[in-house]
SEKOL-831436 format. One line per 3 residues: number of its first residue (from 1); their letters; for each residue x, y, z of C-alpha. Coordinates in steps of 0.5 Angstrom, whole numbers. Last residue first. Layout:
! SEKOL-831436
NUM = A = X/Y/Z  ...
***
This chain:
! SEKOL-831436
812 = SAS = -13/-15/34  -9/-16/27  -14/-16/21
809 = GAR = -16/-20/15  -12/-24/11  -12/-25/4
806 = RKE = -5/-25/0  -4/-23/-7  1/-24/-12
803 = EEA = 6/-29/-9  14/-28/-12  17/-34/-14
800 = GGT = 24/-33/-15  27/-29/-20  31/-31/-27
797 = RRR = 36/-35/-22  43/-35/-25  47/-38/-31
794 = SPT = 54/-34/-31  58/-28/-34  61/-26/-28
791 = VTD = 60/-18/-27  64/-13/-22  61/-8/-18
788 = SGF = 65/-12/-12  63/-10/-5  60/-3/-1
785 = RYS = 54/1/-2  54/7/2  48/11/5
782 = FSI = 48/17/8  41/21/11  40/28/13
779 = TAV = 33/30/15  28/36/17  21/35/19
776 = RTD = 14/38/19  10/33/20  10/32/27
773 = QRQ = 2/31/28  -4/36/29  -12/33/29
770 = NLQ = -17/38/30  -24/35/31  -32/38/31
767 = EIY = -36/33/34  -44/33/32  -49/29/36
764 = NNY = -57/27/36  -59/28/29  -51/26/27
761 = TST = -45/30/24  -38/28/24  -34/34/23
758 = ARL = -27/34/21  -20/39/21  -14/35/20
755 = PST = -7/38/20  -2/38/13  -1/45/12
752 = YFI = 6/46/16  9/51/12  15/46/10
749 = DTM = 11/40/10  17/36/9  25/38/9
746 = NLK = 30/34/6  37/32/6  40/26/2
743 = LVG = 48/24/1  49/18/-3  55/14/-3
740 = KKA = 57/8/-8  56/13/-14  63/13/-16
737 = WMS = 64/16/-10  59/20/-9  52/22/-11
734 = KQL = 49/28/-8  41/29/-6  36/35/-4
731 = GVN = 30/34/-2  23/39/-2  17/38/1
728 = LQG = 10/42/0  3/39/4  -4/39/4
725 = QPR = -10/39/7  -18/42/6  -24/41/11
722 = IDF = -26/34/12  -34/33/13  -34/26/16
719 = FGY = -41/22/16  -39/18/10  -34/21/7
716 = LQH = -35/28/5  -30/33/2  -26/39/2
713 = SQY = -20/39/-2  -13/35/-2  -7/38/-4
710 = FGG = 0/35/-6  7/37/-6  14/36/-10
707 = LDA = 21/39/-10  26/34/-11  33/35/-13
704 = TWG = 39/32/-16  46/33/-15  52/28/-18
701 = KGL = 56/33/-21  49/35/-25  43/39/-23
698 = TLI = 38/34/-25  32/36/-22  26/32/-21
695 = NAV = 19/36/-20  13/32/-17  6/34/-17
692 = NIS = 0/32/-13  -7/34/-14  -13/32/-10
689 = YAP = -20/33/-11  -28/34/-9  -35/33/-11
686 = LGT = -39/33/-5  -44/27/-3  -50/26/1
683 = NLS = -56/20/3  -55/19/10  -61/18/15
680 = TGA = -59/19/22  -62/15/28  -55/12/30
677 = LDG = -54/10/23  -58/10/16  -55/9/9
674 = IFR = -53/12/3  -47/15/1  -44/19/-5
671 = NYY = -37/20/-7  -36/25/-13  -28/25/-15
668 = AVI = -24/30/-19  -16/26/-19  -11/30/-21
665 = NND = -3/28/-23  3/32/-25  10/30/-26
662 = MTW = 15/35/-28  22/34/-31  28/39/-31
659 = WST = 34/37/-34  33/37/-41  28/42/-40
656 = PQM = 20/43/-39  19/35/-39  12/34/-37
653 = PVT = 8/29/-34  0/30/-35  -4/24/-32
650 = LTL = -11/27/-31  -16/22/-26  -24/23/-27
647 = GYY = -28/19/-21  -36/17/-20  -37/13/-14
644 = DSR = -43/11/-11  -45/8/-4  -50/4/-1
641 = TLN = -53/1/5  -48/3/10  -44/-2/14
638 = QFT = -41/1/21  -34/1/23  -32/4/30
635 = SVV = -30/10/34  -35/10/40  -37/17/44
632 = QRN = -39/16/52  -44/22/54  -47/18/59
629 = GEP = -50/13/52  -47/6/54  -49/5/47
626 = APQ = -44/9/44  -45/16/41  -42/16/34
623 = VVS = -35/17/31  -35/13/24  -30/9/19
620 = IIP = -34/5/14  -36/-1/11  -40/0/4
617 = QDT = -47/-5/4  -47/-5/-3  -41/-1/-8
614 = RSY = -42/2/-14  -36/4/-18  -35/9/-24
611 = SFS = -28/11/-27  -26/17/-33  -19/15/-35
608 = TIF = -15/21/-38  -7/19/-39  -2/23/-43
605 = KQK = 4/20/-43  3/15/-49  2/20/-54
602 = FTH = -5/21/-51  -8/15/-47  -16/15/-46
599 = TLE = -18/10/-40  -25/8/-39  -26/5/-32
596 = INY = -32/0/-30  -32/-2/-22  -37/-7/-19
593 = SSQ = -37/-7/-11  -38/-12/-6  -38/-10/2
590 = PYL = -37/-16/7  -42/-16/13  -41/-13/20
587 = SPN = -43/-15/26  -37/-17/30  -36/-9/31
584 = GSF = -29/-7/33  -28/-2/38  -25/5/39
581 = YTT = -25/9/46  -28/16/48  -30/18/55
578 = ADI = -24/17/59  -19/18/54  -16/14/48
575 = YAR = -19/7/50  -18/1/46  -24/-3/47
572 = FPN = -25/-11/45  -30/-12/39  -25/-16/34
569 = LQN = -29/-15/27  -25/-9/25  -19/-12/27
566 = YTP = -20/-18/25  -21/-16/18  -28/-15/15
563 = RDI = -29/-18/8  -28/-13/2  -31/-16/-5
560 = RRS = -29/-15/-12  -33/-14/-19  -29/-12/-25
557 = LSI = -30/-8/-32  -24/-5/-36  -24/0/-42
554 = GLD = -18/2/-46  -17/7/-52  -11/9/-54
551 = HSK = -9/16/-59  -2/18/-62  0/13/-66
548 = SLT = -7/12/-68  -14/8/-65  -10/3/-61
545 = QKI = -15/-1/-57  -15/-4/-51  -20/-8/-47
542 = FVS = -20/-11/-40  -25/-16/-37  -26/-19/-29
539 = PFL = -31/-23/-27  -31/-25/-20  -36/-31/-18
536 = QFY = -38/-32/-11  -39/-38/-6  -42/-37/2
533 = RRE = -41/-39/9  -42/-36/15  -42/-37/22
530 = FGD = -44/-32/28  -43/-31/36  -45/-29/42
527 = NGV = -43/-34/48  -45/-28/53  -37/-29/55
524 = LQL = -34/-34/50  -34/-28/44  -35/-32/38
521 = GKA = -34/-31/30  -35/-36/24  -32/-36/17
518 = NTQ = -33/-41/11  -31/-37/4  -30/-40/-3
515 = EGR = -28/-36/-8  -28/-36/-16  -24/-32/-20
512 = LGA = -25/-31/-28  -21/-27/-33  -21/-24/-40
509 = QIS = -16/-20/-43  -17/-16/-49  -12/-13/-54
506 = TKK = -15/-9/-61  -10/-6/-66  -9/-12/-69
503 = ITR = -12/-19/-65  -8/-19/-59  -9/-25/-54
500 = SVN = -11/-25/-46  -14/-31/-42  -14/-31/-34
497 = IYA = -17/-37/-30  -18/-37/-23  -18/-41/-16
494 = ANI = -20/-40/-9  -21/-43/-2  -22/-38/3
491 = NEE = -22/-41/11  -23/-37/17  -23/-37/24
488 = YRF = -24/-32/30  -24/-32/37  -26/-26/42
485 = QNS = -25/-27/49  -28/-22/53  -27/-16/59
482 = KGT = -31/-10/58  -37/-11/62  -34/-15/66
479 = DIV = -30/-10/69  -26/-14/74  -25/-11/81
476 = TKG = -19/-6/85  -20/-2/91  -15/3/94
473 = EST = -20/8/94  -22/7/86  -19/1/81
470 = NTF = -23/-1/75  -20/-7/71  -20/-9/64
467 = LVN = -18/-17/62  -17/-18/54  -16/-24/50
464 = NDS = -15/-25/42  -15/-31/39  -14/-31/32
461 = RVW = -14/-37/27  -14/-37/18  -13/-41/14
458 = SMK = -12/-40/6  -12/-43/-1  -10/-42/-7
455 = VGA = -11/-44/-15  -8/-42/-21  -9/-41/-28
452 = ELR = -6/-37/-33  -6/-37/-41  -3/-33/-47
449 = MKN = -5/-33/-54  1/-31/-58  -2/-36/-64
446 = KLT = 3/-41/-61  1/-41/-54  4/-37/-48
443 = HVY = 2/-42/-42  2/-39/-34  1/-43/-29
440 = DVK = 0/-41/-21  0/-45/-14  -1/-43/-8
437 = VSS = -1/-45/-1  -3/-41/5  -3/-40/13
434 = IDL = -4/-35/17  -4/-35/25  -6/-29/29
431 = NGN = -5/-28/37  -8/-23/41  -6/-21/48
428 = LNG = -10/-15/52  -8/-12/59  -13/-7/61
425 = DLI = -13/-2/67  -18/3/69  -16/8/75
422 = TAP = -21/12/78  -19/19/83  -25/20/89
419 = RVP = -29/26/87  -29/33/86  -34/36/82
416 = VSF = -31/39/79  -24/37/80  -24/30/78
413 = TTA = -17/26/77  -17/21/71  -11/14/71
410 = LNQ = -12/11/64  -7/5/63  -7/2/57
407 = LRH = -3/-5/56  -3/-8/49  1/-14/47
404 = TEY = -2/-17/40  2/-22/36  3/-24/29
401 = HAY = 5/-31/26  5/-33/18  6/-39/14
398 = DAD = 7/-39/7  8/-44/2  9/-42/-5
395 = ATL = 8/-45/-13  10/-43/-19  10/-46/-26
392 = ERR = 11/-44/-33  11/-46/-40  13/-40/-45
389 = GTS = 19/-40/-42  24/-41/-48  28/-45/-45
386 = DFS = 22/-50/-43  18/-53/-38  20/-47/-33
383 = HKL = 20/-48/-26  19/-44/-20  19/-46/-13
380 = NMN = 17/-42/-6  17/-43/1  16/-37/5
377 = VAT = 16/-36/12  13/-29/16  14/-27/23
374 = NPT = 11/-22/27  12/-18/35  7/-13/35
371 = SLN = 8/-9/42  3/-4/44  4/1/51
368 = RRN = 0/6/52  -1/11/58  -7/16/58
365 = ASQ = -7/21/64  -13/23/64  -16/30/67
362 = YSS = -23/32/69  -28/38/69  -35/37/71
359 = QLA = -42/41/69  -39/48/67  -45/52/65
356 = GRE = -46/53/57  -54/54/59  -55/46/56
353 = DYT = -50/44/61  -43/44/60  -37/39/60
350 = QTV = -29/40/61  -24/35/59  -16/35/60
347 = NPI = -12/29/57  -5/27/57  -2/23/52
344 = HAE = 4/18/54  5/13/49  10/7/48
341 = ANM = 10/4/41  14/-3/41  15/-6/34
338 = VLG = 18/-12/32  17/-14/24  19/-20/21
335 = NVV = 22/-24/15  24/-31/14  25/-32/5
332 = VGM = 25/-39/3  27/-41/-5  27/-45/-11
329 = LTR = 29/-45/-18  28/-50/-23  30/-49/-31
326 = KSL = 37/-49/-32  37/-54/-25  36/-53/-18
323 = TYD = 38/-46/-18  39/-44/-10  35/-38/-7
320 = LGA = 36/-36/0  32/-31/4  33/-26/10
317 = RYT = 29/-21/12  29/-16/19  25/-10/21
314 = ESI = 27/-8/27  22/-3/31  22/3/36
311 = YRT = 16/8/36  15/13/41  9/17/42
308 = KGV = 9/24/45  3/28/48  -3/33/47
305 = NDQ = -10/32/48  -15/36/49  -22/36/50
302 = DSS = -28/40/50  -36/38/52  -43/40/50
299 = GAF = -50/40/53  -56/38/51  -59/42/45
296 = LSN = -66/40/43  -67/35/37  -70/29/41
293 = LYF = -64/31/45  -58/33/43  -51/33/44
290 = DRH = -45/38/42  -37/36/42  -31/39/41
287 = VTL = -25/36/40  -17/37/40  -12/32/38
284 = RTY = -4/34/39  1/29/37  9/29/36
281 = VNR = 12/23/34  18/20/37  22/15/32
278 = DNH = 27/10/33  28/5/27  32/-1/26
275 = NFS = 33/-4/20  36/-11/18  37/-14/12
272 = GFL = 39/-21/8  41/-24/2  44/-32/0
269 = NVK = 44/-33/-7  47/-40/-9  47/-44/-15
266 = KHR = 54/-40/-18  56/-35/-13  52/-29/-10
263 = HNL = 52/-26/-3  48/-21/-2  48/-16/6
260 = SIG = 43/-11/8  45/-6/13  40/-1/17
257 = STL = 39/6/21  34/11/23  33/16/28
254 = KGY = 28/21/30  28/27/33  22/30/37
251 = QGY = 18/37/35  21/35/28  28/33/27
248 = GYS = 31/28/23  37/23/23  39/19/17
245 = ANV = 43/12/17  45/8/12  50/1/10
242 = SGN = 50/-3/4  52/-10/2  56/-14/-3
239 = TGQ = 59/-21/-4  59/-23/-12  55/-22/-16
236 = RSD = 50/-16/-16  42/-16/-16  41/-13/-8
233 = KKL = 33/-14/-6  29/-8/-4  22/-9/-1
230 = KIS = 16/-8/-5  10/-5/-4  4/-6/-7
227 = IIG = -2/-2/-6  -8/-5/-9  -15/-2/-12
224 = ASG = -21/1/-8  -25/-5/-8  -19/-9/-5
221 = AAD = -21/-16/-4  -22/-21/-10  -15/-24/-10
218 = YKA = -10/-22/-15  -10/-27/-22  -16/-24/-24
215 = PPN = -14/-18/-26  -13/-11/-21  -17/-4/-23
212 = TIL = -13/1/-20  -6/-2/-18  -2/3/-14
209 = EIK = 6/0/-14  11/1/-9  18/1/-11
206 = DVS = 25/-1/-7  23/0/1  27/-2/6
203 = NAP = 30/6/6  22/7/7  23/6/14
200 = LGR = 17/0/16  15/2/23  10/7/21
197 = LME = 8/2/16  6/-3/22  3/3/26
194 = ALE = -1/5/20  -4/-2/20  -5/-2/27
191 = TGT = -9/5/26  -13/2/20  -13/-4/17
188 = MPV = -8/-10/19  -6/-17/16  -1/-14/11
185 = RKG = -3/-18/5  4/-22/2  6/-20/-6
182 = DIL = 13/-17/-2  9/-13/2  1/-13/0
179 = VLV = -4/-7/2  -11/-9/-1  -15/-2/-1
176 = GQK = -22/-1/1  -23/7/1  -24/12/-5
173 = GRL = -22/19/-6  -17/16/-12  -14/11/-7
170 = ALN = -16/11/1  -12/8/7  -16/9/14
167 = DNQ = -11/12/19  -17/15/23  -17/22/22
164 = DVT = -15/21/14  -9/17/10  -9/19/2
161 = VGP = -6/16/-4  -8/19/-11  -1/20/-13
158 = SRS = 4/18/-7  5/23/-1  1/19/4
155 = LVE = 5/13/2  12/15/3  10/18/10
152 = LST = 6/11/11  13/7/9  16/11/14
149 = AGA = 21/18/12  29/18/14  31/20/7
146 = SLP = 24/18/2  25/25/0  31/24/-3
143 = SGD = 27/20/-9  31/14/-12  29/9/-7
140 = VNV = 22/10/-8  20/9/-15  13/10/-15
137 = VIR = 10/5/-20  3/7/-22  -2/1/-26
134 = DTE = -6/-2/-31  -3/0/-37  4/2/-34
131 = REF = 6/9/-31  12/10/-28  13/15/-22
128 = LPK = 20/18/-19  23/17/-26  29/12/-25
125 = RAQ = 36/16/-25  41/14/-30  46/20/-29
122 = VTV = 50/21/-35  57/25/-33  62/19/-34
119 = EKL = 70/21/-33  69/17/-27  68/10/-32
116 = QTK = 74/13/-37  78/13/-32  77/6/-30
113 = SSP = 78/4/-36  71/2/-41  70/-5/-45
110 = KLL = 64/-4/-50  57/-6/-49  54/-10/-55
107 = IPA = 46/-10/-55  43/-16/-59  38/-15/-64
104 = LLK = 31/-13/-61  26/-17/-61  18/-14/-61
101 = DDS = 11/-16/-58  5/-15/-63  1/-8/-63
98 = AIA = 6/-3/-65  12/-2/-62  17/3/-66
95 = FPA = 24/4/-66  30/9/-65  37/7/-66
92 = TQV = 40/3/-60  44/6/-54  51/5/-50
89 = REF = 54/6/-44  61/4/-44  63/-2/-40
86 = GVQ = 66/-3/-33  60/-2/-29  54/-3/-34
83 = SAS = 50/1/-38  45/0/-43  40/5/-46
80 = VFY = 34/3/-50  30/7/-57  23/8/-57
77 = NGA = 16/10/-62  10/9/-60  5/3/-58
74 = PLH = 3/2/-51  8/-2/-47  5/-7/-41
71 = DFH = 12/-11/-42  19/-9/-42  25/-16/-42
68 = FNG = 32/-17/-41  35/-23/-42  43/-23/-41
65 = SAD = 43/-30/-38  43/-29/-32  38/-23/-32
62 = SFE = 39/-16/-35  36/-10/-31  31/-6/-31
59 = TKV = 29/1/-33  22/4/-34  20/11/-39
56 = VTS = 26/15/-39  25/20/-43  29/22/-50
53 = DSA = 24/27/-52  21/24/-58  24/17/-57
50 = RHL = 21/15/-51  27/12/-47  28/4/-44
47 = AVT = 33/3/-39  37/-3/-38  42/-3/-33
44 = AFE = 47/-9/-34  45/-15/-29  48/-21/-33
41 = VTS = 53/-20/-39  52/-25/-43  58/-27/-47
38 = GAP = 59/-25/-54  67/-23/-53  65/-16/-54
35 = DRV = 60/-17/-49  53/-18/-49  47/-15/-47
32 = IGS = 40/-19/-50  33/-17/-52  26/-16/-51
29 = LVP = 20/-12/-51  13/-14/-50  7/-12/-53
26 = DKK = 0/-11/-48  -4/-16/-45  -7/-20/-49
23 = AFA = -15/-22/-50  -18/-25/-56  -23/-31/-59
20 = FSS = -24/-36/-53  -23/-31/-47  -28/-26/-51
17 = GAF = -34/-28/-52  -35/-32/-45  -31/-25/-41
14 = LIL = -36/-21/-44  -43/-24/-43  -40/-26/-36
11 = LLL = -39/-19/-35  -46/-16/-38  -50/-22/-34
8 = CIR = -46/-20/-27  -48/-13/-28  -55/-14/-30
5 = LRF = -56/-19/-24  -54/-13/-19  -58/-8/-22
2 = AM = -64/-13/-22  -61/-14/-14
***
């Protein structure tokens, strides 16, 4: 308690002392693109290069007025290049960025004939990874490794991101990640989140942002950081579109196809996309378990689960942006995902007594059908109070409806000893409704101070009903011990203020967020429920000091919270085999964390950061003996007492030649967990590290190649001891037909080194598992972009109101 009070006091002192004196983001670079007649050029591709080696740092499109800007820029020397269909590429002279914003002179494009256009050999491809002050940007669309992949596969290959044996995401070795898609939180965690991301093809994703220490404008959730997935949206004028198709093969085939359409004319922008995904996934899970009673060995079991899961999903998105006036834009977006998964994973189990003699042998035919249709609607409004955009208001209203329909059929036959076969049938139906409204205001003051403030209210209602029946010798009865109905309601009211300013070479940003939470849950059978009401403050401070042209130093402090999500609270069971099931835990409490990070940047590209966080009541995934005994095992979530995380991150980009770019990311960390669970005291940790390497080769004549991979060392996470694993991937890409067509080839996990091996140890139970999936896959894909590429100068929207955060728990 004293530690928490000291940390809170320190953060509040820093906030109070800095919010009125300094604070700001890094400098912003702005400019405008014009044609020889002086008219503005809309949607020109503008690239920012480091002057020292011409490496592309960022790319943007010019807006409806020809304007462009780059923010979060460290001090250094740069130059800008601009291009557009029908014009020659031009570049500026080198210039310096210091601590103040910079406005470039107008960039004038020169007309180009069609013959000249075909002769252009310079290729503008976004770098695979872009690094900003508070985030890493993964440009998914430009990589050949994204062909035929799912969003989960792309995430698992991103710097610092790992997926554990229970499909929990971790960022830099730490769980508790907030996942957003187009600014809206995905209301799922663990396996359900993974299944949803497997249903979202990578060809619908533009980029992924990995934000390790979010400011106050984001929800306070995400103690490990935020993963923000942004979907594609065509920016061209007129009527345009693209089609794509891919086929991959590993153990089984995987087919993905899609189409997107966009129409821009005067004040109206219509857009839409549809993707179909049909993937067959191989799974093999082998498990050895040892059981103990009063520290004496009591017996063991061996299980082998081998089968196939077929995922069929359709994702859709449609929207309208309408320019009401020069300063006001409104929009509406409807998107959804309809996923159906059918799994057939037979199981063979044998149990042994303490002397190793066979006790029992049985086989289970496990069939699971899962359907998760969901739809979300967003209405947004963006208004600038003046032509400079110094004062801006955005408003969003959101509604999302999620459904879960799960059928389970577990037919078990017993050979030793021989006894009647049993059939366990489960039927779960769940509904989740989420609605929210939010308003954000940004005001840039005359002294370059920037003020941001906002409010948000959200409401959640979840209703889940499950019925289990047992059938034996022709008789079917309701299993009252497993059947129940669980209802959950939640309301969160939040407000924040964020102030930023730069004074000479020091930039400071300070924010404070307050969240009031009201939640209650109830199991109807047994009338077992809970109700929680609490208000908490979440301060954050970011300080950056430019020491010289080559050195920058930054520090950030924040407090965050992770509330249990809906599938973590939902107590209903999903059976893996006759003795293993997954269940949520309605007794979970929120976990809260204090985070500090110190960052050093050398020559604008070599980044070293040290981070520490302390988490109280951390929520971890566990596999432990079930309460009913009889060698039943449950996979669930539990609170521990405390965890401490120490992390060192090294970012080392290199460019050995003009055609070869290498990006290296190394994370070394130590996780220490303290707590008591299942009669076992835990107070341990282990140093670990992960390495992510990406090589981008520009081969000429439209050919590029990617060679990359990752390695995760031996690590401990809670009660799990996880063995090393890694992956090597290669991709090849060819642009053709004036860059309208793109052919991609890739192979992932070439040496099949990603199977997962882990051990879970308690005083009365030890489990060893080996999990193999369909990760070695060869894929071919082709995409074609059609429609007019002409740009007609006109006033157009400069962007929709994008919601930066979305708090939701988890579907059931």
